[in-house]
N, C-alpha and C positions, 0 to 999 in steps of 0.2 A: 667093286666100286660101281655104283649105279650110273647109268648113262641115260641119255634121252630115249634110246630105244627101250630101256627098262620101263620107262614111263609109258611109252606107246604100247608095250606088251601088257602092262597093267590095265590100260584103257580097254584093250581087246577082251580082257577077262570080264570086265563090267558090261561091255556091249559087244556081243559076238558078231554083230553085223559090221563092225568097223574093219577097215582094211589098212593096217598101219605097219605092215612089214616092208622092208626095203623094196622099192620099185612099185609098190601098190599105190592105188589112186588116192588114198586118204591121208598119206603121210604129211603132206604140206599143210592141210587143214588141221590135222592133229597137233602139229607143232605150233601152229598159231594159237590153238586153244590152250596148250600147255604154257606158252609164254604169257598169255593173258592171265592164266591161273597163278603163275609165279609172280606176276606183277601185283596181283591182288593180295597174295600171301605176304609179299614184302611190304606192302602199304600197311598191313595190319601189324606185322612184326616190328616195323620201325617205330611204332607207338610204345613199345616196351623198352624201358631204360636198360642199357648195358647188354641187351640181347644181341648176339652176333656182332658185337662191336669190335671186331678184330681188324678192321681197316685202319691203317695208319699211313699218313702221307704228309706232305708239306705244301704250304702256299707261301708266296713271297710278296713282300710289299715293294712299292716303288716310291722314290722320294717325292714328297709333296703331292701324293695321290691318296685320296682318302679311302678308296675302296679297292678290293681285289676280288676277282671273280670267284664265286663259290665253287668248290671242287665238283667236277662232273660226276654224276652218279651217286653222290653222297646223300642218302635218304635220312640219316639221323646224325647230328653233330653232338658228340658227347663231351668234348673238351678241346680247348686250344691252349698251347704252351709256346712261349717264346724260346727259341733255340739260341743259346749263347754261341756266337761265332768262334770263340776261342776254344771251346770244349766240344761243340756240336752236341751238347746235351741240353735238356730243358732247364731253363733258369727260373721261370715262374709261370703260373697259370694266368691266363687272361681272364679278367672279370667280364661276365656277360652284362650288357646294358639292356634294360627292359624297355624304357620308353623309346618310341620311334624317333630317330634322328637325334638322340641325345649323345651322340659320339663327338659332337662339335667341341666339347671342352673337357678338361680333365676333372676327375672326381676327387682327387686327393688320396688315392690309393697309395699304399706304401711303396708300390712299384712305379708309380707315375711321377715323373719329374715335373717341376713347376712350369717349365716352358711349354709352349703350345705345340712344339714338334719334338719328336724323339722316338724311342722304341715303343712299340705297341704295348699297352697295359690293359686296355679294355676293347671290347668289340660289340657291334650290333650287326645282325644279319637278317635279311629278308628272304634267304634261300636262293637268291640270285647273285648277290654280292656280299662281301664282308667289309664292314666299315670300321675303321681303326680310330682309336683315341690313345695317345695324342696323334696328330698327323705325322705319318712316318717321315723321318729325316733322311732316309736312305733305303737301300735294299736289305730287308730283314727277313729271316726265315721263321715261319710259325708252323708248328706241327699240329695236325688235327687227329682226333680219334673219333671213330664212329662206325656207322654201318653203311656199306655201299651196296647198291643193287648188283645182283649177279649178272653175268653175261646171259644172252638169250640161249635157250635150250636148243640144241641140235641133236639129231639122231645119234651121231657118233661121239658127241661131246660128253664130258663128265658132268653129272648132276651136282650142283653146288651145295646142296643141303643134305642133312642126315637121312638115312633110309626111312625114318618114321614119317618123313614129309611126303614120301612117294605116293602113298595111298590117297591122302587128301588132295594132292595136286591132280592126280589122275581122275579121282572122282569128280572134282570140280570141273575139270576139262570135259569129261563125258557129258555132264549135265549142261554145260554151255553148248555143246554140239547139238544136244536134243532141243534146245531153245529154237533152233532153226527148223525143227521138224514138227513138234507138237506141244512142247512144254511152254508155260508162261515164263516171262523173264523175271517177274517179281521174286519167286522163290530162290533165285540165285544168291541174293544177298544173305538170306537166312541160311542157305547151305554153306556159304563161306564161314559164317560164325560157327556153325555146327561142326564142320570138318577141320577147320584150322584152329578153333579155340583151344581144344585140349592139347594140341601139338605145341602151340605157342606157350601155353602155361608150363608144359614140361620143359621146353627149351629155355624159358626165361628164369627158371628156378634151378639152374645148374650150380649156383654158388650157395653152399650151405654153411659157409664160414661165419664166424661171429660178426656182429655189426662193427663198422669202422669206428675208431675213436674220434674225439673232437679234433677239429682242424682250426687252430688259431692262426688267422691270416692277417689280422690288423693289429697295430700297436696304438696304445692310447698315450697321449702326452700330458693329460691333465691329472 
């Protein structure tokens, strides 16, 4: 299992002048570079649907309160589901609202009651809060699926991603350290695309199963 020290060791292979072993002077700066590289990698990875979407958690609503705080560290939201309090299982998917502020009234979804308060059936989010429709009439539990940012890299801590990510993270970190010496900053963005692009493609294509079938979610009354 790779650790932060594994990354530091890889950085030393690329730049023999670095001092990144325990107790040496460059460890703190090396870890800063690694965490900046990991942040950049995660920002690119979050753009890929379903990739590394293993994070599952819940948020709760409050009565007569239109919004709930967005989950901390969640970089990509893939799905919200209402949890049935009797079974503790998902009862329905919440529909995503597109227009800003359009959560103020029900849309007529098969899950939405005609009253203006009730169990959440739709949501809109700006990444800071999740706004509910209809207005919650009590404390309800909603499960989220998505991708969360990993914890900061430490020398002794376990690296959060597969080994194929080690080399790009280390390479990106070494290049960032060289910006402070003699390299220009502009090539860093290009380097990120070069070293992370193939890895992200590999990780995002893990599912080779057949395409999903049709999902009939609405009923017609006419």
